N, C-alpha and C positions, 0 to 999 in steps of 0.2 A: 546450434544454440550457444551463442557466445555473449550476446548483449540482450539480457532478458528483463522485461518489465512484468512484474506480477501485479495485476490490477484487480479491483473489486471494491465493494463497499466496506465501510468501517466494520470491523469485527469478522470479516470473512476468513481471515487467516493468512493475509498477504505476507506479513513478516515471518511467520512460522514457515510457510512454504519457501519463501525467498532464502531463508537461512539453510533449509534442507537442500535446496538446489545449489546454493553456493558450496556447501560441503561436498555434495555428490559430484559436482562438475568441476570443482577446483577453481571457481570464479570468485572474485571479490564481491562482497555484499555491502550495499550502501542502504542504510535506513533513512528514507527521506525525512521523516519526522525529526529524527536526531540531527539532521543537517539544517532543518528549517527552524526548530526551536532550540536556542542556544543559551538561554539564561533564565533567571528567576522571573516569575510573572508571565511565563510563556513568551518571553522576548524573542522576536524574530531575528534571525541571522541577517545582518545588513549586507553580507557578502554572498548570500545564497545564490543569487542570479549569476554571479561570477564563478562560483565553485562548481555548480552542476555541469556546465559545459566542459570543464576540465575532467570531471568524472566520466562524462559521456565519451570523451576522446580516448579513454583507456580501451585496450583491445578486448577486454572481457569483463563483464559485470552482471550482477543481479540487483535490481532496484525494486523496492516494494511500494509502488505508488502509481496511481494514474498520472500523477505529476501536479504540483502546484501550478496555478495558471501561468505564472511568469516563466516557467521552464517546461511546461507540458509538451509543446510542439517539439522542442529540442530532444526531449527524452524519446518521444515516439519516432522522430526522424533518425535517431542513432541506434535504436533497438533493432534487433533482427527477429525477436520472438516476443509475443505477448501471451502470457498465461492469464486468462480471465476467470477468476473465481466468481461465477455468476450464480450465487446462492440466493434462494428466496428468503424473505424476511423471517419466516418461521425457523430457519436455520441460523441466521445471523443474530437475531435479537437475543436469544438465550445466551449465545456466546459473548456478546458485548456486555450484557448485563452481568454475567459471572465475572468477566475480566475486570470491569469497572468496580464491582463490589469488592473483589479481591484486592485490587490496587488501592482502593480507599481504606479498607480495613487494615491492610498491612503497611500502609504509607509507603508503598513501593516508589522508589525514585525513578522518574521518567526523564525525558529529554530536557536537557539544560538544568537538571536538578529539580525539576518540578514534580509535583505530586497531584493526584486526583484527591479532592476533598469532598466532604459532605455538602458544602456550600456549592461546589461546582455542579452538583447534580441539578441545581435550579437554573443553570445557565443554558442558553440556546446552543452553545458550542460543546456542551458535554457529549462525550462519545455516544451515550445511549440515545439522546435526543437527535444527535447528528445522524446516527445510523438510521433511525426511524424516518427522519424528515428528508434525508438525501438519497434514500435507497432507489427510488424510481428515477430521479434525475441522473444519478450516477450510472445506472444501467443504460439510460438513453445516451449519455455522453460516450460511454464505451462502445455501444452499438454503432453510433455515428462514426466514431473513429475507425472502428474495424472495417466499415464499408467506405471510408474516405479513400479516394484514389491515391492520395499522397502516401497512404500507409499500406497500399496493396501488396508491396513486397514482404510485409511482415508475415511471419508464420504465426497464426493465432490458434491457440488451444483454449477452447471454452469448456470449462468444467462446471457442472451444474449441481454437484453434491459432494460433500466431503469424502464419501466412499469412492466416488469416481476419481477424485484428486489423489487419494491414497493409492488406488490401483495404478494410476498413471505414473505417480512418483516411483512406485515399486518396479515399474517396467523399465525405468531408465538404467 
């Protein structure tokens, strides 16, 4: 495990696990959302598609993302391990609700200096709505990739509950 992708739906705990793996394994952690969103108004990094291949060329890393479409295949081709947080909606939704509520109330600064606002809760892209609407399609996408012959060499670890993830992490 030297080039690790932590994948799953919004709110599954990808970033939390990726940070823990980075610390335990001494690998550099890259937060995809922080690379993608670089300015106010959720501005997208115009150099994102150029920066990610450079990160993937590093000998060791942990990345917390299925991958944005423009770099998804590059990430999967360079990884040697995929940790799939395959949690059901009943686990993910309370997590993403709590996280978004906390971020909104505390005005927590996120990627590119952005914040979640009460108005954001009404948008289609809000993390709560995104997690709900994209849960099934994200699972299908990861399942498809896990069984894609191009990615057969990847070591895939599928974790279906936070307790299973905690036990696996403790075993490292």
